[in-house]
N, C-alpha and C positions, 0 to 999 in steps of 0.2 A: 291623131291630133289635128284639129282644124287649123288652117294656116294663120288665122288671126288670134289663136289662143296663146297666151303668154305662159311659159313654163319657167319656174324659178329653180335655181340650183338646188335649193333645199328639198325640192320634190323628187329629185333623182339621185342625190349624192349618196355615197355609201356611208353608213353609220353602223356601229360606232367607228370612230377613226382608229384604224389599226396602227400601232406605233412600235418602234424598236429603238433601243438606245444606240447612240453613235458608236459606242465601244464594242457592240456585239459583233461576232463574226458574220461575214456575208453568208456563210452556210446557214446560220440561224435565220437570217432574213429570208433565204430561199425556202426553208422549211415552213416558216410562218406564212409566207405568201401561198404556198401550196395548200397548207391546212385551211386557209380562209378563202381559197380560190380567188385571189386578187393579184394584181400585177404591180402594186406599189405600196410602200409603207412610209408613213410619216416619221421623221426623226426629230423629236422635240428637243428643245434646249435654246440657249441664247443664240446659237447659229443654226436655227431650225432648217431642216432639209428633207429630202425625199430620196429613197432608194427604189429602183424599179427592176423589173426582170431584165431589162437591157443592161443595166449596170452589172448584174450577176453574170449574164452571158459574157460580157466583156472581161470579167475576172477569169472565167473558165477559158475563154479563147486565148487569153494572154499566157495561159499555162500556170497561173497563180493558184495557190491552194485556198479555196473559199473558207476553210477553217482557220486560216492564218490572217487573211485580209479582213480589216474591220469595215463596218458600214461607213464610218467617217472617212475612210480612204477613198471611197467611190461614190458617195452620195452627192447629190446636187444641192448646193446651198449658196446663197439664200434662194428661196423659192418664190415664184409668183403665187398669189393666192386670190381668192374671191370671197365675197360675203354670201351668206345664205340667200340674200335678196336679189342677187344678180340674175338677170335673165339667162337662160341656158344658152341661147344663141350667142350672147356676148362672151360667155365662158368658152364656147367652141371657137369663136374668133380669136380669143386670147391664145388658145392652144395652137392654133394655126400660125399666128403671128410669132410666137416664141418657139415654135417647133417642139412642143412638149405634148405629152399625152395625159398628164395628171395635174390637177390643181387642188391643193388643200383648201378647205372651206372654213371661214371664221364666222362667228356670230357677231351680234351687235356689241358685245363686250370684248371683241378681238380674241376670243378663245377658239382654238381649233376644234371643230366639231364633226368634220367629215371630209370626204375626198370625192371629187368628181373626175371622171376619166373620159377620154375620147369615146370609149364604148358607150358611156351613159349619154353622150350628146348625139351619137349617131342612131342609137336604138330608139331614142325618144321621137325622132323625126321620121321613122320608117312607117 
């Protein structure tokens, strides 16, 4: 990519947005992430959130049973988000500022449509 070329989030985000219900067991979240080769799932609802591989590792490291712990127990909510039209470098700055690795993406109607991760931001600039 040329240094002066603008890249928008919509050009690199993962779609479709993979989701999981808040009441699902963490084990199911882990299986879904493995199946789709992703590191985070969006949790839709009035208190939308996100569960990541780090959350799953924390459950296992604490000695808790991933089949018994629910996504709602460990997800991060509320979540920061970006629109499809945000420049990728701005999304990367947000991730750094908030100490996060995933941002759900919304369209102009505020519908969740994808996910951008720190991997997307670094690979685009290599």
